[in-house]
TIBA-54026 format. One record per residue: x, y, z of N, C-alpha, C in turn; residue number from 0. Coordinates in steps of 0.1 Angstrom, whole numbers, plus 5000, padded with zeros to 4 digits. Layout:
BEGIN
{n_xx=X | n_yy=Y | n_zz=Z | ca_xx=X | ca_yy=Y | ca_zz=Z | c_xx=X | c_yy=Y | c_zz=Z | i=NUM}
...
end
This chain:
BEGIN
{n_xx=4800 | n_yy=4751 | n_zz=4966 | ca_xx=4805 | ca_yy=4761 | ca_zz=4975 | c_xx=4816 | c_yy=4769 | c_zz=4968 | i=0}
{n_xx=4816 | n_yy=4782 | n_zz=4969 | ca_xx=4825 | ca_yy=4790 | ca_zz=4962 | c_xx=4839 | c_yy=4790 | c_zz=4969 | i=1}
{n_xx=4849 | n_yy=4789 | n_zz=4961 | ca_xx=4863 | ca_yy=4789 | ca_zz=4966 | c_xx=4867 | c_yy=4803 | c_zz=4969 | i=2}
{n_xx=4873 | n_yy=4805 | n_zz=4981 | ca_xx=4877 | ca_yy=4818 | ca_zz=4985 | c_xx=4890 | c_yy=4823 | c_zz=4978 | i=3}
{n_xx=4891 | n_yy=4835 | n_zz=4975 | ca_xx=4904 | ca_yy=4841 | ca_zz=4969 | c_xx=4914 | c_yy=4841 | c_zz=4980 | i=4}
{n_xx=4927 | n_yy=4843 | n_zz=4976 | ca_xx=4937 | ca_yy=4844 | ca_zz=4986 | c_xx=4935 | c_yy=4856 | c_zz=4995 | i=5}
{n_xx=4930 | n_yy=4867 | n_zz=4990 | ca_xx=4927 | ca_yy=4879 | ca_zz=4998 | c_xx=4916 | c_yy=4876 | c_zz=5008 | i=6}
{n_xx=4906 | n_yy=4869 | n_zz=5004 | ca_xx=4895 | ca_yy=4865 | ca_zz=5013 | c_xx=4899 | c_yy=4856 | c_zz=5024 | i=7}
{n_xx=4908 | n_yy=4846 | n_zz=5020 | ca_xx=4913 | ca_yy=4837 | ca_zz=5030 | c_xx=4922 | c_yy=4844 | c_zz=5040 | i=8}
{n_xx=4930 | n_yy=4854 | n_zz=5035 | ca_xx=4939 | ca_yy=4861 | ca_zz=5044 | c_xx=4931 | c_yy=4870 | c_zz=5053 | i=9}
{n_xx=4920 | n_yy=4877 | n_zz=5048 | ca_xx=4912 | ca_yy=4885 | ca_zz=5056 | c_xx=4905 | c_yy=4876 | c_zz=5067 | i=10}
{n_xx=4900 | n_yy=4864 | n_zz=5063 | ca_xx=4894 | ca_yy=4855 | ca_zz=5073 | c_xx=4904 | c_yy=4851 | c_zz=5084 | i=11}
{n_xx=4916 | n_yy=4848 | n_zz=5080 | ca_xx=4926 | ca_yy=4845 | ca_zz=5090 | c_xx=4929 | c_yy=4856 | c_zz=5099 | i=12}
{n_xx=4930 | n_yy=4868 | n_zz=5094 | ca_xx=4932 | ca_yy=4880 | ca_zz=5102 | c_xx=4921 | c_yy=4882 | c_zz=5112 | i=13}
{n_xx=4908 | n_yy=4881 | n_zz=5107 | ca_xx=4897 | ca_yy=4882 | ca_zz=5116 | c_xx=4895 | c_yy=4871 | c_zz=5126 | i=14}
{n_xx=4900 | n_yy=4860 | n_zz=5124 | ca_xx=4900 | ca_yy=4848 | ca_zz=5133 | c_xx=4911 | c_yy=4848 | c_zz=5143 | i=15}
{n_xx=4920 | n_yy=4858 | n_zz=5142 | ca_xx=4932 | ca_yy=4858 | ca_zz=5151 | c_xx=4942 | c_yy=4847 | c_zz=5149 | i=16}
{n_xx=4943 | n_yy=4843 | n_zz=5136 | ca_xx=4952 | ca_yy=4832 | ca_zz=5133 | c_xx=4967 | c_yy=4837 | c_zz=5135 | i=17}
{n_xx=4970 | n_yy=4849 | n_zz=5132 | ca_xx=4983 | ca_yy=4855 | ca_zz=5133 | c_xx=4985 | c_yy=4862 | c_zz=5146 | i=18}
{n_xx=4997 | n_yy=4862 | n_zz=5151 | ca_xx=5000 | ca_yy=4871 | ca_zz=5162 | c_xx=5003 | c_yy=4885 | c_zz=5157 | i=19}
{n_xx=5002 | n_yy=4894 | n_zz=5166 | ca_xx=5005 | ca_yy=4908 | ca_zz=5162 | c_xx=5019 | c_yy=4909 | c_zz=5156 | i=20}
{n_xx=5028 | n_yy=4902 | n_zz=5162 | ca_xx=5042 | ca_yy=4903 | ca_zz=5156 | c_xx=5042 | c_yy=4898 | c_zz=5142 | i=21}
{n_xx=5035 | n_yy=4887 | n_zz=5139 | ca_xx=5034 | ca_yy=4882 | ca_zz=5125 | c_xx=5028 | c_yy=4892 | c_zz=5116 | i=22}
{n_xx=5017 | n_yy=4898 | n_zz=5121 | ca_xx=5010 | ca_yy=4908 | ca_zz=5112 | c_xx=5019 | c_yy=4920 | c_zz=5109 | i=23}
{n_xx=5026 | n_yy=4925 | n_zz=5120 | ca_xx=5036 | ca_yy=4936 | ca_zz=5118 | c_xx=5047 | c_yy=4932 | c_zz=5108 | i=24}
{n_xx=5052 | n_yy=4920 | n_zz=5109 | ca_xx=5062 | ca_yy=4916 | ca_zz=5099 | c_xx=5057 | c_yy=4915 | c_zz=5085 | i=25}
{n_xx=5044 | n_yy=4911 | n_zz=5083 | ca_xx=5038 | ca_yy=4911 | ca_zz=5070 | c_xx=5038 | c_yy=4925 | c_zz=5064 | i=26}
{n_xx=5034 | n_yy=4935 | n_zz=5073 | ca_xx=5034 | ca_yy=4949 | ca_zz=5068 | c_xx=5048 | c_yy=4953 | c_zz=5064 | i=27}
{n_xx=5057 | n_yy=4950 | n_zz=5073 | ca_xx=5071 | ca_yy=4953 | ca_zz=5070 | c_xx=5076 | c_yy=4947 | c_zz=5057 | i=28}
{n_xx=5073 | n_yy=4935 | n_zz=5054 | ca_xx=5077 | ca_yy=4928 | ca_zz=5042 | c_xx=5071 | c_yy=4935 | c_zz=5030 | i=29}
{n_xx=5058 | n_yy=4939 | n_zz=5030 | ca_xx=5052 | ca_yy=4946 | ca_zz=5019 | c_xx=5057 | c_yy=4960 | c_zz=5017 | i=30}
{n_xx=5060 | n_yy=4967 | n_zz=5028 | ca_xx=5065 | ca_yy=4981 | ca_zz=5026 | c_xx=5079 | c_yy=4980 | c_zz=5020 | i=31}
{n_xx=5087 | n_yy=4970 | n_zz=5025 | ca_xx=5101 | ca_yy=4968 | ca_zz=5019 | c_xx=5100 | c_yy=4964 | c_zz=5004 | i=32}
{n_xx=5091 | n_yy=4955 | n_zz=5001 | ca_xx=5090 | ca_yy=4950 | ca_zz=4987 | c_xx=5086 | c_yy=4961 | c_zz=4978 | i=33}
{n_xx=5076 | n_yy=4969 | n_zz=4981 | ca_xx=5071 | ca_yy=4979 | ca_zz=4972 | c_xx=5077 | c_yy=4993 | c_zz=4974 | i=34}
{n_xx=5085 | n_yy=4995 | n_zz=4984 | ca_xx=5093 | ca_yy=5007 | ca_zz=4986 | c_xx=5083 | c_yy=5020 | c_zz=4985 | i=35}
{n_xx=5074 | n_yy=5020 | n_zz=4994 | ca_xx=5064 | ca_yy=5031 | ca_zz=4995 | c_xx=5072 | c_yy=5044 | c_zz=4998 | i=36}
{n_xx=5068 | n_yy=5054 | n_zz=4990 | ca_xx=5073 | ca_yy=5068 | ca_zz=4993 | c_xx=5061 | c_yy=5077 | c_zz=4994 | i=37}
{n_xx=5063 | n_yy=5088 | n_zz=5002 | ca_xx=5053 | ca_yy=5098 | ca_zz=5004 | c_xx=5051 | c_yy=5106 | c_zz=4991 | i=38}
{n_xx=5039 | n_yy=5113 | n_zz=4991 | ca_xx=5036 | ca_yy=5122 | ca_zz=4979 | c_xx=5047 | c_yy=5132 | c_zz=4978 | i=39}
{n_xx=5052 | n_yy=5138 | n_zz=4989 | ca_xx=5062 | ca_yy=5149 | ca_zz=4988 | c_xx=5075 | c_yy=5143 | c_zz=4983 | i=40}
{n_xx=5079 | n_yy=5131 | n_zz=4988 | ca_xx=5091 | ca_yy=5125 | ca_zz=4983 | c_xx=5091 | c_yy=5122 | c_zz=4968 | i=41}
{n_xx=5079 | n_yy=5117 | n_zz=4964 | ca_xx=5077 | ca_yy=5114 | ca_zz=4949 | c_xx=5078 | c_yy=5127 | c_zz=4941 | i=42}
{n_xx=5072 | n_yy=5138 | n_zz=4946 | ca_xx=5073 | ca_yy=5151 | ca_zz=4939 | c_xx=5087 | c_yy=5156 | c_zz=4938 | i=43}
{n_xx=5095 | n_yy=5155 | n_zz=4949 | ca_xx=5109 | ca_yy=5159 | ca_zz=4948 | c_xx=5117 | c_yy=5150 | c_zz=4938 | i=44}
{n_xx=5115 | n_yy=5137 | n_zz=4939 | ca_xx=5122 | ca_yy=5128 | ca_zz=4931 | c_xx=5119 | c_yy=5130 | c_zz=4916 | i=45}
{n_xx=5107 | n_yy=5133 | n_zz=4913 | ca_xx=5103 | ca_yy=5134 | ca_zz=4899 | c_xx=5103 | c_yy=5148 | c_zz=4894 | i=46}
{n_xx=5106 | n_yy=5158 | n_zz=4903 | ca_xx=5106 | ca_yy=5172 | ca_zz=4899 | c_xx=5093 | c_yy=5178 | c_zz=4895 | i=47}
{n_xx=5083 | n_yy=5173 | n_zz=4902 | ca_xx=5069 | ca_yy=5178 | ca_zz=4899 | c_xx=5063 | c_yy=5184 | c_zz=4912 | i=48}
{n_xx=5053 | n_yy=5192 | n_zz=4910 | ca_xx=5046 | ca_yy=5198 | ca_zz=4922 | c_xx=5037 | c_yy=5187 | c_zz=4928 | i=49}
{n_xx=5034 | n_yy=5189 | n_zz=4941 | ca_xx=5024 | ca_yy=5180 | ca_zz=4947 | c_xx=5011 | c_yy=5179 | c_zz=4938 | i=50}
{n_xx=5007 | n_yy=5190 | n_zz=4932 | ca_xx=4995 | ca_yy=5189 | ca_zz=4924 | c_xx=4998 | c_yy=5181 | c_zz=4911 | i=51}
{n_xx=5010 | n_yy=5181 | n_zz=4907 | ca_xx=5014 | ca_yy=5172 | ca_zz=4895 | c_xx=5013 | c_yy=5158 | c_zz=4899 | i=52}
{n_xx=5017 | n_yy=5155 | n_zz=4911 | ca_xx=5016 | ca_yy=5141 | ca_zz=4916 | c_xx=5001 | c_yy=5136 | c_zz=4915 | i=53}
{n_xx=4992 | n_yy=5145 | n_zz=4921 | ca_xx=4978 | ca_yy=5142 | ca_zz=4921 | c_xx=4973 | c_yy=5139 | c_zz=4906 | i=54}
{n_xx=4978 | n_yy=5148 | n_zz=4897 | ca_xx=4973 | ca_yy=5146 | ca_zz=4883 | c_xx=4978 | c_yy=5132 | c_zz=4878 | i=55}
{n_xx=4990 | n_yy=5128 | n_zz=4881 | ca_xx=4995 | ca_yy=5115 | ca_zz=4876 | c_xx=4987 | c_yy=5104 | c_zz=4883 | i=56}
{n_xx=4984 | n_yy=5105 | n_zz=4895 | ca_xx=4976 | ca_yy=5095 | ca_zz=4902 | c_xx=4962 | c_yy=5094 | c_zz=4896 | i=57}
{n_xx=4956 | n_yy=5105 | n_zz=4894 | ca_xx=4942 | ca_yy=5105 | ca_zz=4888 | c_xx=4942 | c_yy=5099 | c_zz=4875 | i=58}
{n_xx=4953 | n_yy=5100 | n_zz=4867 | ca_xx=4954 | ca_yy=5094 | ca_zz=4854 | c_xx=4957 | c_yy=5079 | c_zz=4855 | i=59}
{n_xx=4959 | n_yy=5074 | n_zz=4867 | ca_xx=4963 | ca_yy=5060 | ca_zz=4869 | c_xx=4976 | c_yy=5056 | c_zz=4863 | i=60}
{n_xx=4985 | n_yy=5066 | n_zz=4862 | ca_xx=4999 | ca_yy=5062 | ca_zz=4857 | c_xx=5008 | c_yy=5056 | c_zz=4868 | i=61}
{n_xx=5005 | n_yy=5059 | n_zz=4880 | ca_xx=5014 | ca_yy=5054 | ca_zz=4891 | c_xx=5006 | c_yy=5046 | c_zz=4901 | i=62}
{n_xx=5010 | n_yy=5035 | n_zz=4906 | ca_xx=5003 | ca_yy=5028 | ca_zz=4916 | c_xx=5005 | c_yy=5034 | c_zz=4930 | i=63}
{n_xx=4995 | n_yy=5034 | n_zz=4938 | ca_xx=4995 | ca_yy=5041 | ca_zz=4951 | c_xx=4986 | c_yy=5033 | c_zz=4960 | i=64}
{n_xx=4988 | n_yy=5037 | n_zz=4973 | ca_xx=4979 | ca_yy=5031 | ca_zz=4984 | c_xx=4976 | c_yy=5042 | c_zz=4994 | i=65}
{n_xx=4964 | n_yy=5042 | n_zz=4999 | ca_xx=4961 | ca_yy=5051 | ca_zz=5010 | c_xx=4960 | c_yy=5042 | c_zz=5023 | i=66}
{n_xx=4968 | n_yy=5047 | n_zz=5033 | ca_xx=4968 | ca_yy=5040 | ca_zz=5046 | c_xx=4972 | c_yy=5050 | c_zz=5056 | i=67}
{n_xx=4967 | n_yy=5048 | n_zz=5068 | ca_xx=4969 | ca_yy=5057 | ca_zz=5080 | c_xx=4967 | c_yy=5071 | c_zz=5076 | i=68}
{n_xx=4957 | n_yy=5074 | n_zz=5068 | ca_xx=4953 | ca_yy=5087 | ca_zz=5065 | c_xx=4962 | c_yy=5094 | c_zz=5055 | i=69}
{n_xx=4972 | n_yy=5087 | n_zz=5049 | ca_xx=4981 | ca_yy=5093 | ca_zz=5040 | c_xx=4982 | c_yy=5085 | c_zz=5027 | i=70}
{n_xx=4987 | n_yy=5092 | n_zz=5017 | ca_xx=4989 | ca_yy=5086 | ca_zz=5004 | c_xx=5003 | c_yy=5082 | c_zz=5002 | i=71}
{n_xx=5006 | n_yy=5070 | n_zz=4997 | ca_xx=5019 | ca_yy=5065 | ca_zz=4995 | c_xx=5020 | c_yy=5060 | c_zz=4980 | i=72}
{n_xx=5030 | n_yy=5064 | n_zz=4973 | ca_xx=5032 | ca_yy=5059 | ca_zz=4960 | c_xx=5042 | c_yy=5047 | c_zz=4960 | i=73}
{n_xx=5039 | n_yy=5038 | n_zz=4952 | ca_xx=5047 | ca_yy=5026 | ca_zz=4951 | c_xx=5059 | c_yy=5030 | c_zz=4941 | i=74}
{n_xx=5071 | n_yy=5029 | n_zz=4947 | ca_xx=5083 | ca_yy=5034 | ca_zz=4939 | c_xx=5088 | c_yy=5022 | c_zz=4931 | i=75}
end
């Protein structure tokens, strides 16, 4: 039998209702706090580049990012 990865075990626990909604929200909060997500426009202002410049950097895989809730966030 194949051993599940941490992500697979976590996904299984989420799907099985192992966590309460409050616990799930706290997990999101912990991740957002740890990785200091910023919006594309915040990143552009901070780095002095245009939004198109941000896109170029992301396409070149120079900066880690995540897409969620229909928006793009850069890991600061």
